[in-house]
VEXNU-490516 format. One record per residue (C-alpha): x, y, z; residue in one letter. Coordinates in steps of 0.05 Angstrom, whole numbers, padded with zeros to 5 digits, always signed. Each point is the difference from the previous one (the first is absolute). Layout:
[[X, Y, Z], a];
...
***
This chain:
[[-00003, +00008, +00001], m];
[[+00064, +00037, +00017], r];
[[+00027, -00010, -00066], k];
[[-00066, +00019, -00035], i];
[[-00003, +00066, +00040], l];
[[+00063, +00018, -00024], l];
[[-00003, -00018, -00073], s];
[[-00065, +00048, +00006], i];
[[+00035, +00043, +00036], i];
[[+00063, +00022, -00031], l];
[[-00027, +00015, -00069], p];
[[-00047, +00047, +00033], v];
[[+00057, +00032, +00033], l];
[[+00040, +00000, -00062], f];
[[-00055, +00035, -00036], f];
[[-00005, +00051, +00047], a];
[[+00070, +00019, +00000], v];
[[+00002, +00000, -00078], a];
[[-00067, +00047, +00004], a];
[[+00037, +00049, +00046], q];
[[+00065, +00013, -00046], a];
[[-00018, +00027, -00061], q];
[[+00049, +00015, -00043], n];
[[-00007, +00023, -00076], k];
[[+00025, +00027, -00064], v];
[[-00026, +00013, -00061], w];
[[+00055, +00022, -00044], d];
[[-00028, +00025, -00067], f];
[[+00059, +00037, -00013], g];
[[+00062, -00060, -00004], t];
[[-00041, -00062, +00015], d];
[[-00016, -00026, -00075], e];
[[-00019, -00075, +00017], t];
[[-00057, +00020, +00045], t];
[[-00014, +00074, -00029], w];
[[+00011, -00013, -00076], a];
[[-00015, +00060, -00052], p];
[[-00077, -00001, -00011], q];
[[-00053, +00038, -00033], a];
[[-00056, +00037, +00037], a];
[[-00039, -00044, +00043], l];
[[-00074, +00001, -00030], t];
[[-00021, -00048, +00065], a];
[[+00013, -00007, +00077], t];
[[+00064, -00044, +00001], t];
[[+00035, -00025, +00061], t];
[[+00073, -00011, -00004], i];
[[+00038, -00032, +00066], d];
[[-00045, +00025, +00050], g];
[[-00012, +00076, -00041], l];
[[-00069, +00009, -00030], t];
[[+00003, +00051, -00053], m];
[[-00076, +00033, -00014], v];
[[-00005, +00041, -00070], p];
[[-00075, +00013, -00002], n];
[[+00010, +00050, -00054], d];
[[+00033, +00000, -00073], g];
[[+00073, +00031, +00009], s];
[[+00066, -00013, +00010], g];
[[+00002, -00028, +00067], f];
[[+00040, -00067, +00014], g];
[[+00050, +00013, -00069], i];
[[+00073, -00028, +00022], i];
[[+00047, +00034, -00041], e];
[[+00073, +00019, -00007], a];
[[+00020, +00056, +00045], n];
[[+00060, +00012, +00035], s];
[[+00006, +00038, +00078], a];
[[+00053, +00008, +00049], t];
[[-00023, +00017, +00067], w];
[[+00057, +00013, +00059], f];
[[+00050, -00004, -00039], a];
[[+00071, -00018, +00032], g];
[[-00030, -00021, +00060], t];
[[-00018, -00067, +00037], a];
[[-00075, +00010, -00021], d];
[[+00021, +00010, -00077], e];
[[-00056, -00029, -00040], y];
[[-00002, +00004, -00073], i];
[[-00059, -00025, -00056], s];
[[-00008, -00026, -00063], i];
[[-00074, +00004, -00001], n];
[[-00051, +00038, +00020], r];
[[-00072, -00023, +00024], f];
[[-00051, +00065, -00038], k];
[[-00052, +00018, +00041], g];
[[-00046, +00027, -00067], g];
[[-00039, +00056, +00036], g];
[[-00036, +00008, +00065], n];
[[-00042, -00046, +00045], s];
[[-00060, +00040, -00003], g];
[[+00002, +00026, +00073], v];
[[+00037, +00060, +00038], d];
[[+00001, -00026, +00078], p];
[[+00029, +00072, +00015], s];
[[-00084, +00016, +00001], d];
[[+00019, -00049, +00065], g];
[[-00057, -00039, -00022], v];
[[+00009, -00044, -00065], t];
[[+00061, -00045, +00022], f];
[[-00020, -00068, -00040], m];
[[+00024, +00009, -00073], p];
[[-00050, -00013, -00059], t];
[[+00041, -00022, -00061], k];
[[+00078, -00001, -00009], r];
[[+00022, -00021, +00068], y];
[[+00045, -00050, +00035], l];
[[-00020, -00040, +00058], t];
[[+00029, -00050, +00045], f];
[[-00017, -00039, +00064], p];
[[+00034, +00015, +00071], v];
[[+00001, -00052, +00065], t];
[[+00007, +00068, +00038], g];
[[+00053, +00053, +00014], p];
[[+00050, +00010, -00054], v];
[[+00047, +00044, -00032], a];
[[-00013, +00026, -00073], v];
[[+00054, +00027, -00044], k];
[[-00011, +00026, -00068], i];
[[+00044, +00023, -00060], w];
[[-00034, +00043, -00053], f];
[[+00008, +00060, -00043], r];
[[-00057, +00043, -00037], q];
[[-00014, -00017, -00068], s];
[[-00004, +00071, -00025], g];
[[+00016, +00070, +00025], t];
[[-00080, +00026, +00018], s];
[[-00032, -00004, +00069], i];
[[-00035, -00006, +00031], p];
[[+00027, -00069, +00003], r];
[[-00005, -00042, +00068], d];
[[+00020, -00077, +00022], l];
[[-00044, -00021, +00064], w];
[[+00003, -00060, +00042], v];
[[-00056, -00015, +00040], t];
[[-00045, -00063, +00031], d];
[[-00059, +00019, -00037], g];
[[-00025, +00046, +00052], t];
[[+00058, +00044, +00030], a];
[[+00057, +00024, -00032], e];
[[+00077, -00039, +00013], v];
[[+00042, +00047, -00031], t];
[[+00004, +00041, -00062], h];
[[+00043, +00049, -00049], f];
[[-00026, +00068, -00029], t];
[[+00038, +00004, -00063], g];
[[+00046, +00052, -00025], i];
[[-00008, +00037, -00067], a];
[[+00050, -00010, -00053], d];
[[+00042, -00046, +00046], n];
[[+00012, -00071, -00031], t];
[[+00047, -00019, +00045], d];
[[+00004, -00075, +00036], p];
[[-00043, +00012, +00067], q];
[[-00011, -00047, +00055], y];
[[-00049, -00001, +00063], i];
[[+00004, -00052, +00057], e];
[[-00065, -00005, +00059], a];
[[-00014, -00047, +00053], n];
[[-00073, -00028, -00004], y];
[[-00019, -00020, +00069], l];
[[-00071, -00026, -00006], g];
[[-00035, -00069, -00001], e];
[[+00004, -00054, -00053], a];
[[-00033, +00027, -00064], g];
[[+00009, +00028, -00070], d];
[[+00052, +00056, -00020], l];
[[-00011, +00045, -00061], y];
[[+00050, +00037, -00045], i];
[[-00036, +00045, -00050], f];
[[+00005, +00073, -00030], f];
[[-00037, +00061, +00002], a];
[[+00013, +00059, -00057], g];
[[+00042, -00039, -00033], n];
[[+00039, -00065, -00007], a];
[[+00071, -00017, +00024], y];
[[+00039, -00055, -00019], n];
[[+00024, -00053, +00048], l];
[[+00066, -00034, +00000], y];
[[-00003, -00046, +00066], k];
[[-00048, -00003, +00065], i];
[[+00027, -00039, +00061], e];
[[-00040, -00021, +00063], i];
[[+00044, -00022, +00066], s];
[[-00021, -00023, +00071], s];
[[+00053, +00042, +00027], t];
[[-00037, +00064, +00015], i];
[[+00041, +00072, -00026], l];
[[+00023, +00030, +00066], g];
[[+00020, -00056, +00039], v];
[[+00068, +00022, +00024], s];
[[+00054, -00063, -00016], n];
[[+00048, -00013, +00066], p];
[[+00055, -00008, -00039], a];
[[-00005, +00078, -00012], t];
[[+00028, +00037, +00062], t];
[[-00004, +00068, -00030], i];
[[-00049, +00048, +00036], e];
[[-00001, +00052, -00047], t];
[[-00057, +00000, -00043], n];
[[-00037, +00030, -00062], i];
[[-00065, +00002, -00033], r];
[[-00033, +00046, -00050], s];
[[-00071, +00036, +00017], n];
[[-00022, +00037, -00074], k];
[[+00057, +00036, -00024], n];
[[+00035, +00009, +00073], r];
[[+00057, -00055, +00019], v];
[[+00014, -00003, +00080], f];
[[+00060, -00027, +00028], v];
[[-00019, -00021, +00076], y];
[[+00020, -00042, +00060], n];
[[+00072, +00025, -00021], t];
[[+00047, -00014, +00059], k];
[[+00071, +00003, -00028], t];
[[+00026, +00031, -00061], t];
[[-00030, -00029, -00061], t];
[[+00021, +00006, -00070], d];
[[-00062, +00014, -00047], v];
[[-00002, -00020, -00081], k];
[[-00062, +00013, -00042], i];
[[-00002, -00034, -00069], y];
[[-00043, +00003, -00055], s];
[[-00026, -00067, -00032], i];
[[+00048, +00009, -00057], s];
[[+00055, -00013, +00056], g];
[[+00027, +00080, -00009], a];
[[+00009, +00030, +00073], l];
[[-00046, +00057, +00002], v];
[[+00019, +00024, +00082], k];
[[+00051, -00013, +00049], e];
[[+00014, +00021, +00066], f];
[[+00019, -00018, +00071], t];
[[-00035, +00013, +00069], t];
[[-00007, -00011, +00065], s];
[[-00068, +00025, +00019], s];
[[-00070, -00013, -00031], d];
[[-00012, +00044, -00064], i];
[[-00049, -00001, -00053], d];
[[-00002, +00035, -00074], f];
[[-00040, -00007, -00066], s];
[[+00018, -00037, -00065], l];
[[-00037, +00001, -00059], k];
[[-00050, -00053, -00018], s];
[[+00030, -00062, -00021], g];
[[+00025, -00072, +00028], l];
[[+00070, +00006, +00035], y];
[[+00044, -00054, +00051], i];
[[+00033, +00036, +00061], a];
[[+00052, -00036, +00020], t];
[[+00017, +00018, +00079], l];
[[+00076, -00019, +00027], k];
[[+00026, +00011, +00067], t];
[[+00042, -00036, +00050], s];
[[-00046, -00055, +00010], e];
[[-00008, -00020, -00072], g];
[[-00032, +00022, -00063], q];
[[-00067, -00010, -00029], k];
[[-00051, +00020, -00056], s];
[[-00067, +00016, -00003], v];
[[-00053, +00016, -00059], k];
[[-00031, +00072, -00004], l];
[[-00056, +00031, -00039], s];
[[-00013, +00076, -00001], t];
[[-00063, +00027, -00040], y];
***
């Protein structure tokens, strides 16, 4: 009887652990085995757990050649050879605070609980309005507001802290090209015990804050192309402005060094 109970309990426990650990990457930019070049989608299609819903004639779902580079010259460097075309807006604009469920041209996937969501993308044109949204169908997880005449590679990341359900990626105004989507059960902002540097850095809109500065800290700010845009040394908390964009900040003290991604708008 004990062996029978164990044979029942162990698979259940294994399933529970597996369900909690959600780590998935959909890499349109480099994975041509899973995401081979294709024409626009005309019907709801699921590939590798990612469901793509056109619901309207458009260029939605085209995968075609398009090179771009994120975080050049850093450990986070990512270089695409293809892109996934958004093909148009998703029929809703969640900025009204009400319509968080897209009606056409969107991507969706299930989650079993809290996850970190990361997206590599860029504008398919220079006109705005153009917003990228991530929602759970009833509320915002995060969104990115397009910048006029800016087709540089973009990146956003955010935590979803809700219960099991579906998350949605879609567009308001105009579309974006998508290059990679990643979800991880490792929630963003959880400190790494191996990192002993106390100084930290974060962004809020167009302001960047260096805080919790307990010792002399060398700060360097790099653009996603790898260019050094700002460099200074501080022994106290400080804040400054940066133009809209994506950056990697490196903090170096006598305790060690760490890198932090920043997004300003």
